[in-house]
N, C-alpha and C positions, 0 to 999 in steps of 0.2 A: 919484745917477746916475753911471755910468762908461762909457768909451768901449771896446771890444771891438774888436782888428784881426786881422781875417781876411785870406784871400788873395784873398776879393772885394771888399773894403772895410772900413771901420770902422762900427761900431753903437753908437748911444746905446741905454744899458740900465739898467734899474731894476727892482728887486724891486717885488713886491706885498703886501700894502698899503706905498705909499712913506711913509716916515717920516724927516724931517729926522736924529731921534737915530739911526738905523740907518745904522752905517758897514759893513757889510757888502755886498761887491759881488753883482751880479746873475749872474756868472761866474768861473771861477777857471780855473788853469793846466791843467785836465784837458779843459775844453771848448777852448781853444785848441788844443792838441795835437790831440785829433781833428779839429778842422776843417782842421788842415794836412795831416794825413792824407790827410782825405777829397778834399782838391782835388787830391791825387796819384794816388790809387787809383780814384777813381770819378767824374770829372769831370762836370760838367753834362752833359747831352746821352747821358749812358750809359744805355741802358734805357729801360724805358716804365713797368716796374712802380713801387710804392709806395715812398718814401725815408720809412721808417718811424724816429721819433727817441723812443725808451722812458727816461722819467725825467728828460727835460729840466727841469731844476729851477725856472728862471725865465723860459725861453723864448729863452734864448742862441742855442742850437744852431738850434731853428725858424725863430727871426729872421733869421739868418745863412743861413740855406739857403732862405727863400721866394722870392727872387727867382732862385737858381740853378736850382731844380729845379720849375718852374711847374707848380701843380695837383697835385703828386707827393708833399709833404710831410704826413706824418702825426706828428702828436704824442700819445703815450700816456703817460698820467700817473696816477695816483692821486691828486693835489691839485688842488683845486679854486682856490687859491691861484697854482698855476703856470700854470693856463688862464687867470685874471684875469691875470697877469703877460704870459704869451703876447701877449694880447690889446693890451694897452697898450703894449708892445714893438715890435710890427708896426704899430700907429698910429704911434708915435714916430718911425720910420724911414721912414715913407711906403710900407710895404708893403699889398698888397691884404689884408683880413683873409681873404677866401676862398682866399688863397694856402697857408693851412695849414689843414689838416682836424684838428680836436680832438677826441679820443675819451678816453674814460675807461679805467683798467684793468679796469671790469666789463662793456665794449662788445666786440664782434666786431672783431677786426681784419682787415685787407685781405688778400683771398686771395691775391696775389702780392707780394711783398716784392724787391727789386732791391738796396735798399740798407737795411742794419739796423744803426742807431747805439743804444747801451745807455749810458749813464750809471748806472754802479753804483749801485744804492740801499743806505741804509744796513743795510737788510732782506735777508738771503739768501733769505727765504722767498719776498717779493715778485719778486725775481729768476727765482727758480724757477719759480713761477707763470706769469709773464710768457714766458718761455723756453719753456714747453710750449705756451702759447697761439699763438706766434706759429710756432712749427716748421714746422707743415703748410705754411706760406707761403712758408717758404725755397726755393729751389732751388739746385743745385751753380755756378750763376754770380752769387748773391747774396754780396754784399760785406758781411761782418758784423764790426763792430769796437766794442768797448768801450772805456769811459774811465773814469779815476776818479784821486784821489789815491793814492801810494803805501801811505798806511796804510788804505786802504779796499778793498784787493785783495788777496785770500789766496787761497793752495791752493784753499780750498774754492770761492773765486768761479769759479778755471779749472775747476775739476771740474764745474760747473754746465754752463758752456758745452761742455765736452768731452762730457760724457754726453747733454745732450740736442741740441745743435746738431752739432757734429763736432770734431776735432782743434783743438787749442789751444795758444796759446803768447803772450807776452807781448814787450812792448818794453823797452829801455831806460828808464829813468826820466830824463825832462825837467824841471827845475822841480818837483821831488816830484810828478809827475805819472807815472801810466803808461797805455800802450794794451795793449788785448786785441786779438788776431785769430785769428780762427776761420773755418775752412773747413768750410762745411756739408757733412755726408755723408748722401745718400737713402738709404743703408742702414742706418743706425741705426733701430731699434724706435721709432716713436711711441707715447706713452702720454698718457694724459688727468693732467692735472695734481692733485696729491695733496691740494690745496686745494679748499674748507675744511675746517679741523681742527675737532673736537667732543670736549668733555672735560665731566666732570662736577665741579661744585666740591666741594671737600671738605667733609666731614659737619660740620667744626668751622667753616666759614665763617659770618661774624657775619648775623645776621638769616635773612629767609625765602628768602635764595638760597641756603643750604646745601643741597648736593646736586643743584641744578639743572644744567642743560645749555649749556654757552656754545659759541658757533659764531663760530669766528675764520677769518674770509678772510686771505689772506697777506699777510703785511705789519705784522698789528696786535701791538701791543705785549703779551709774555708771552702767547704762543699757546697754552700747555698748562698754564699755571698761574695762581692767583688771585697777583697780585704784592701786595707789602706794603704798599704806599703805599694801595691800593684798600681793603686788608682794615682797616686802621685807619680810613678814613673810613668803611666800613661799621659800623663799631662805633659812630659818633658822627653818624650821619644826623640829621636834625629829625624830629619825629615830629608826630602830630595835624595833618595837611595839610588834611583837609578836601577842597572842591572847588579846592584852589590848582592854580594853572599851573606845573608843573615843568618847568626845563630841565634835562639833563643834558649840559652845554657841554664838548667836547671828548670825546664819549661814547666813544670806542673800541670796544670789544664791546659797551658798553650795560649791564654789571654794574651799576653804581651806579643808574640808572635804573628799572633792572628791579627792584631792591631795593626802591626807593619805591613802583613800582606793585604789588608783591606784600605790603608793608604798609599800604598806603594806598589801597585800592582805588577813591576818589572823587578820587584826584589825574588830573590832567591833564598827561602827560608829553609832552615834546617832545624827541628825541634830536638835537644837532646836531655836526656835525664838518665840517672840511674835508678828509676823507678819504673818497673814495668806498667803498674797503674798509671803513672803519670803520663808515660809515654802513649797509651791508649787513650789516656783522656783528651791528650793534645790532639791527636790524629783525628778524634770522633769531633771535637769542637770545631775542628779546622776544616774538616770536610762539611760538617753541616751548615757552614757558614761563607765558604769561599765561593761558591757557586761552581757553576761546571768549568771542567778544565783547568781549573786551580789545581796546582801542584807544589808537594812540600816534601822535603825529607825529614823522616823519625827514626830516631837513633836512641837506642838504650844501650849505656856504655859507661864507663868509667871518664866522665867530661868529656872532652876531647882528643882523649889519647888515641882513638882510632879515625881521626879526621886528620887528613895529609896538612902537612906545616905550610905555611905560608898560602893556605889557600882561600882565607875567610877575609873579608871586608869589615864586617861588623858582629861584636859580639854583646849581647844584651843580658845581665845576669842579677838575678835576686838570691844571692847565696844563703844556704840555711846556716845558722850558727849554732846547731844542736845536732849531736850526734846522739839519738835516741833521748837519754835525759841528761846528758853531759853538754855543757855549753864549752865550744872548742871552735876556733878557727882554721882549723886544719884544713876541712873541706873547702871554705872560701879562697885560702891559699893555693890549693891544688886547682881549683878551678881558674884563678887568676894566671897561675904558671899555664896552664894547659891552652888558654884564651891567648896570651903572648905566643906560644908555640904555633898557633894555628893562624891567626893572624898575618897578613901580607905587611911588609913595613907600610907604615902609615895607615893602616888598620885599626881600628877602636874598637877599645872595652866601655862600655857604659855598665855601671853597676849602681843598682837603690839599695840602701840598708839604712838600720837604725844609725844614728848619728854617733852612739856612743861607742861603736863598734870599731871603730878608729880605722876603716878599710883604707884611707887616703895614705897612711902610713905605709901598708902594705903594698898598695899599688906603687908608690913611690920605690920601694926595694926591688919590685919586680920588672917595673916599665922605666923606671929612672923618673916619672913625673905622673902627676894625677892635678886635675883640676876641678872645682866644683861647678856643676852644671846648675843647678837648682837646690835650695834647702827649706825645710821647715822648720818647726820645734823639734818634730820627731825624726823626720829622715832628710838624706842628702842624697842628692843623684851625684855620682862621681864619672868624671871621664879621664882615661890612659889613652895615649896613643903608641903604637910599637913604632920605635926608631932603629 
């Protein structure tokens, strides 16, 4: 937990899920810089429309603004964990839970926005999609400001604001953070978001997914091609699953789960991810390819926390090793622990990852065992059994 000092006071903040081994803060210099700017450019009491916060990573911005713009703050995020962090941080600081309206990137945004704050995401596609969705709600008097660390803001970032919202400039860098200032131009032509993107998997893709159509909503990894880690995993998936209950954990666009569904029609599939965009992509990918009558479950959540214990036969996982810009194994460890809880005795977790990440060590700590199924110079597929 850590304290963020703002023009309106100090707030105790934490990431979600809280992990004593996670030393990463729930805010950074970019959040702090944006809040200072907002206090000067759009002080509380200005306007009556929504104060929209896009991409608030752990609720630092929404929590700080909740008491300053009562009933007006709307947080829009692709992250289930960000929503959970926001609720926890609001409660931690004594704020009314109803003071912030929580929306996902799949929801319809407010009709009128007086203040638009954008924490620049890692994905330019996600930024593009959200700016297109919000542009109709912006008016000439809207205060539009973005923020990010210097390494997160590029010419292409500014180009999106300029093309979709209006004239754009940047601030000087302060503590390696930078602001984006954008003036809404009502004369700009409005167009629909170009997302989702659809593409056909190559003919040499492993297994039954070759040539199949993939649907990627904005922000999903490898929006126009099959990434090499997934390709390697597809070559080494378990077989003869019968009526097994199988989870594609951290499903992304759902290609791994789809491969199981096509090759093992008796398997019962669950696609799970903490990204609303990812689960929407996986659902559309599955429904586009699985054929009439095929069924699967789709879950946005904190890994497998909402899946009953001892109810799963097989978990397939390609865990992320970044949390925004930070490299960390916190997410992988939580996924592995959640998988072990959800698996039946004798159930298996299969993991693909870069060799250098050393997941075999973590799996042995959690499961008591780990074996190599396949490897090449870059990737390894590991198998752990619940005993």
